[in-house]
Phi, psi and omega in degrees: 000135176255131175236118175245140185229139171239123356282147184269341183270309177199156174260141179269125175261144175240073186291144177243122181270110180280319179201179183300345185245359187224121175235134172260116172270138185215109183208170184220138167267115191292314187203143177226135173241128177238117188233140176274105179259014179262179178261007181247160174291133172249136178245118182290135176250324181189151172239126190230135174244125175247128184250130185238150172226117180051045176083358182251130179287125186256323185208151179223134180237126184240135166251110179220161175057229183298324180296320178293314180298320179296318178301314183290316185295325185269349183298314182304325180294336182287335189235353183292335181278354184282137167268185184298321179296313181299321179294319178299313181295325183285314187235003176084009179219154178290330179213134177231304175266152173266102187301326182289344184247015179287134174272146176252016177212182185282347179269121180253112173289165176310132180074000174280160183213166172227171183208168173227138178238125175055074173269111185266147179227128171232125184225130174257122185196160179296336181235151178290147175294134182232005179200141173236132173248120177262127177239133178240112182259132185205156175265132172238097191067234179264004184260127178268119185239157177227126173255137181233148172225137179250129182236120174295149175238123184234152173268095186293134174246130178300147189269357180227162178270115185246149171249156186298148185282001175218167176247150176102207185255125185222159173249133179270129179233154179068027181294171188293344176275002173262099194287342180265006184255231185301330192295341179291347188245152194296303183283343186259014185306323182246020178287161172210161176251149181236132173212188179236165178259122179212091186279355184264001185244135171267121185271116177243332178217167186306319185293345178286339180282126187293343180259358178297128179086000179293152184289140174253135187244142175295134183283343180195168175298143178177187180246133175287115182257346180196143174198161177218141189226004191243015182275129173242347185286146164241141185230158176222086191304320182300338182252016181304322184295340181268356184284159174299137179307328179294324178293316179296321179293322177299317179293320180299316180291325177298314179294319179300324182275322190242350185092173187278331186301315178296332176291320180285314192251358183066219176280136189209166177223136173240126181242129175277116176272179175290161170063034171075023177247146183228132177259144185231135182229122188234164176074029183290157178299143175309127177064023178262350180294126186259004182235168177224164181304132181097345179292143171264127183244158178254153177303131180087357180288139177290127181242353180170190182226148184295130182225207187210052181248157182081206178280092189213125181279335180197168179302133176189165173258124170265125181232142172205156174249141185222168177262010179200179184277327188284120182301324187270335186244352179281156183273133177288142181233146172291145183242121177263144183237156185255353191230030182236152172228168172271187184294340177267012179064026173273136184298132174245147171243312176241130178281112187269336192234140174304141177069017175296135171275121184247133175250116180258119185260000000 
């Protein structure tokens, strides 16, 4: 049996300390592939996750019986609609599972496989979870076997001192505790969107948004390794099939010329920070990017203005930290900041909750 896991080295935990006795661990195993590499039929009996904190087993999650069959049967539908780009964005690779060899039941013929996508874990305990053990129990003929994999879980700390990418009072949206937003995707696991609260304005065009055109600031010293400044398109991918053929052809030619990232993110900037971290800023106004590839920037330097290009429902800044330059295949990282508080003026380092009001000084 072959078991492949994404991420394979360690899972990132974003623990929240409520009080001296209570920690909430919150993490995700992005993808699992379980493949029959033998010449015999394998029959799945159970998939088990054991969660540990400082050597003590805290929680156990089992897929057996009907739960296991339901997991296996519904998995192909989750990924069959993905093209290569969608798969890259989802799991950081162009291909992970072999869709043609997916089993829809517990019996795996030779070379057949099953999978799991985005297995989320939330645990309340005095200590953060620091290890997951995955066990796959299966019948091989009359022999009951168990394959195990151990995955460390770490509370990642950014390696540099960063300041927030905007100044003033902002609302964080699509944070990692919003499970249906950025977190489903590999590089965007810890991404967030920034806007402001203004209940007295009816938004009819971009300029009506009080944060449209606001300055975007580099979070730290670094080198601009990639940027785009010529996107005017806005897209709504779920409704692409309903678009005019001329619109679809325009997008196709745009991707052919510029690649998929500008279609997804509009105008954007990628900055290489020290120690293998990269900051990403997306959906900027057309021709507002003030830097070019190869430029060295300083922390707090203006690099562009908040816009509404790419896959964007309204003007906002999409921000994320990654372990590489490539938007679709780099791993998302949590980003800690040195200059923010919440609405009660309590110091924040990592924004833990969706809709948090952040004051950047």
